[in-house]
Phi, psi and omega in degrees: 000128182242099177255173178299329181288336176296334180288348178276086191289164175299325178296317179295320177300316180299318178300315180292320177299315180298317179299312181295319180303319180294338184253002187304313184299317181291316179296319179295320178297323179297327177283344183058048177229160180279167173302319180299314180297317180292319177300317178299320182295329182255002172081032175231170179283159176298324180298315179296315179299315180301320178292325176294313181298326180272004178064032176255357179216134182281133178285137175277167177297322178296318176298316180303309183296320178298317179295319178304313182293325176295313182292328178288341183280354181238129183304315182296311181287331177297315178296317179295318178301316178296318182298320182274358178082020183283346178226071184285167181305324181292328176288319178300317178297318179300314180297314181296323179291337183261009177288144173233173177246150177272186185297338180255016174083010178274146177292136177228138179262000000 
């Protein structure tokens, strides 16, 4: 099956993960929160988050997407994310194509 989301390759995901990894410290500072607070928001330990931020542990796609949604929820980090190219049009299209609705018709990602 070849859908538009299939075109979002593993290579493209890796490129976006690498880009975000390089900007994590600055984006987190823009939120004015600790590693612990950000780790709690995305459901990982502070140790794991710290290793990702220091590039000693590879970020998964799920971690990436969780971080994107946290950064998009704040105007300052959202603007910075856009500036560094961390949420490009192809990612926005990918997210929108993968939305589903819940039982009461609300969009759920």
